[in-house]
C-alpha positions as CSV (number, residue, x, y, z in Angstrom):
1,X,118.9,77.7,78.4
2,X,119.0,80.9,80.4
3,X,118.4,80.8,84.1
4,X,115.0,82.5,84.8
5,X,116.5,84.2,87.9
6,X,118.7,86.2,85.4
7,X,115.5,87.7,83.9
8,X,114.4,88.7,87.4
9,X,117.7,90.4,88.1
10,X,117.6,92.4,84.9
11,X,114.0,93.4,85.5
12,X,114.8,94.5,89.1
13,X,117.7,96.6,87.8
14,X,115.4,98.2,85.2
15,X,112.9,99.0,87.9
16,X,115.6,100.6,90.1
17,X,116.7,102.7,87.1
18,X,113.1,103.9,86.6
19,X,112.8,104.7,90.3
20,X,116.0,106.8,90.2
21,X,114.8,108.6,87.0
22,X,111.4,109.4,88.6
23,X,113.1,110.6,91.8
24,X,115.4,112.9,89.9
25,X,112.5,114.3,87.8
26,X,110.2,114.9,90.7
27,X,112.9,116.6,92.7
28,X,113.7,118.9,89.8
29,X,110.0,120.0,89.5
30,X,110.5,121.5,93.0
31,X,113.9,123.0,92.3
32,X,115.7,120.3,94.3
33,X,118.4,117.8,93.5
34,X,117.6,114.2,94.4
35,X,120.0,112.7,97.0
36,X,120.0,109.1,96.0
37,X,122.2,106.5,97.7
38,X,122.2,103.0,96.5
39,X,122.4,100.2,99.1
40,X,122.7,96.6,98.3
41,X,119.4,94.8,99.1
42,X,120.9,93.0,102.1
43,X,122.3,96.3,103.6
44,X,119.0,98.1,103.0
45,X,117.1,95.3,104.8
46,X,119.2,95.9,107.9
47,X,118.1,99.6,107.9
48,X,114.3,98.8,108.1
49,X,112.0,96.4,109.9
50,X,111.5,92.9,108.6
51,X,107.9,93.8,107.8
52,X,109.0,96.8,105.7
53,X,111.6,94.7,103.8
54,X,109.0,92.0,103.0
55,X,106.5,94.6,101.8
56,X,109.1,96.4,99.7
57,X,110.3,93.2,98.1
58,X,106.7,92.1,97.4
59,X,106.0,95.5,95.8
60,X,109.1,95.4,93.6
61,X,108.5,91.8,92.6
62,X,104.9,92.3,91.7
63,X,104.9,95.8,90.1
64,X,104.0,95.5,86.5
65,X,106.4,96.5,83.7
66,X,104.1,97.0,80.8
67,X,104.5,98.2,77.2
68,X,102.1,99.8,74.9
69,X,104.0,98.9,71.8
70,X,101.5,96.2,70.7
71,X,98.6,98.8,71.0
72,X,100.7,101.3,69.0
73,X,101.5,98.9,66.2
74,X,98.1,97.2,65.9
75,X,95.7,100.0,66.8
76,X,97.8,103.1,66.1
77,X,97.4,104.1,69.8
78,X,99.2,107.2,70.9
79,X,98.9,108.3,74.5
80,X,98.1,111.9,75.4
81,X,100.6,111.9,78.2
82,X,103.9,110.2,79.0
83,X,104.2,108.5,82.3
84,X,106.2,111.4,83.7
85,X,103.7,114.0,82.4
86,X,100.8,112.1,84.0
87,X,102.8,111.9,87.3
88,X,103.6,115.7,87.2
89,X,99.9,116.6,86.6
90,X,98.9,114.3,89.5
91,X,101.5,115.7,91.9
92,X,100.6,119.3,90.9
93,X,96.9,118.6,91.6
94,X,97.8,117.2,95.0
95,X,100.0,120.2,95.8
96,X,97.4,122.7,94.7
97,X,94.9,121.1,97.0
98,X,97.2,121.0,100.0
99,X,97.2,117.2,100.1
100,X,101.0,117.3,99.6
101,X,102.6,120.0,101.6
102,X,105.9,121.4,100.4
103,X,108.7,122.3,102.9
104,X,110.2,125.7,102.4
C-alpha cells in the first residue's frame, strides 16, 4: 500500500510547478522575465515569520486541485477561457482601473 504522505508530496510538487508557470506567464505579459528561486521549505520558513510560514502552508495544503474532465465527458462541457486566459483578463481589468499599479 502506498504511503498517503507520498500523494501529498506529489500534489505539493504539482502545485509548485503551477505557481512557477503562472509566475512566468504573468511576468511575460508585462515584458518581464520571472526571477524564480526555489528554496527548500525549511530554508524558506527561516526567511519569513512563523505566522507567515503557517499561513502559507495552510494555503498550499488546502488549495483545491480540481479537474473538469468529468464535466467534459458526461456533459460535453467546454470552458470559454483557460485558467491563464481568465487570470490575464482579470489582471488586465485591475491594471486598467489602477488597482494594480505597474512600475516603469
